[in-house]
C-alpha positions as CSV (number, residue, x, y, z in Angstrom):
1,X,69.8,-302.5,-95.2
2,X,71.2,-299.2,-93.9
3,X,67.6,-297.9,-93.5
4,X,66.7,-300.9,-91.4
5,X,69.5,-300.2,-89.0
6,X,68.6,-296.5,-88.7
7,X,65.0,-297.5,-88.1
8,X,66.2,-299.8,-85.3
9,X,68.4,-297.1,-83.9
10,X,65.4,-294.7,-83.9
11,X,63.2,-297.3,-82.2
12,X,65.8,-297.9,-79.5
13,X,66.1,-294.2,-78.9
14,X,62.3,-293.9,-78.5
15,X,62.2,-296.9,-76.2
16,X,64.9,-295.6,-74.0
17,X,63.3,-292.1,-73.9
18,X,60.2,-293.8,-72.3
19,X,61.9,-296.6,-70.3
20,X,64.4,-294.4,-68.4
21,X,62.0,-291.9,-67.0
22,X,59.5,-294.6,-66.1
23,X,62.1,-296.6,-64.1
24,X,63.2,-293.3,-62.5
25,X,59.7,-292.5,-61.5
26,X,58.8,-295.9,-60.2
27,X,62.0,-296.0,-58.2
28,X,61.2,-292.7,-56.6
29,X,57.5,-293.5,-56.1
30,X,58.4,-296.7,-54.2
31,X,61.4,-295.6,-52.2
32,X,60.9,-291.9,-51.5
33,X,58.3,-292.3,-48.7
34,X,60.7,-294.5,-46.7
35,X,64.1,-293.1,-47.7
36,X,63.4,-289.5,-48.5
37,X,66.2,-287.8,-50.5
38,X,68.3,-291.0,-50.5
39,X,65.7,-292.5,-53.0
40,X,67.4,-290.3,-55.7
41,X,70.6,-292.2,-55.1
42,X,68.8,-295.5,-55.8
43,X,67.2,-294.0,-58.8
44,X,70.6,-293.1,-60.2
45,X,71.9,-296.6,-59.4
46,X,68.9,-298.1,-61.3
47,X,69.8,-296.0,-64.3
48,X,73.4,-297.1,-64.1
49,X,72.2,-300.7,-63.9
50,X,70.4,-300.2,-67.2
51,X,73.5,-298.8,-68.7
52,X,75.6,-301.8,-67.6
53,X,72.9,-304.2,-68.9
54,X,73.0,-302.4,-72.3
55,X,76.8,-302.6,-72.3
56,X,76.7,-306.4,-71.6
57,X,74.2,-306.9,-74.4
58,X,76.3,-304.9,-76.9
59,X,79.5,-306.7,-75.9
60,X,78.2,-309.8,-77.6
61,X,77.8,-308.0,-80.9
62,X,80.6,-308.6,-83.4
63,X,82.4,-305.5,-84.7
64,X,83.6,-307.1,-88.0
65,X,81.6,-307.1,-91.2
66,X,79.8,-310.2,-92.3
67,X,81.2,-312.2,-95.3
68,X,78.4,-310.9,-97.6
69,X,79.5,-307.3,-96.8
70,X,83.2,-308.2,-97.5
71,X,82.3,-309.6,-100.9
72,X,80.3,-306.5,-101.7
73,X,83.3,-304.3,-100.8
74,X,85.6,-306.4,-103.0
75,X,83.7,-305.9,-106.2
76,X,84.7,-302.8,-108.1
77,X,82.1,-300.1,-108.6
78,X,81.1,-299.4,-112.2
């Protein structure tokens, strides 16, 4: 089960390594002709928006162990 979570963690890292630069590039490609250097400010705001969205998603994740994990911790190791 731990391996599954590390796999998901690695997948999320690879996804963000692609998604962040793509959104940065699209934002600059669309806004730079009309805004010039100010387009970089909007690109930073777009990245901050992604961070806030990720925070809101993770806020809904419980931080306490599930009942199955508590039962496994309660059994003595042999």
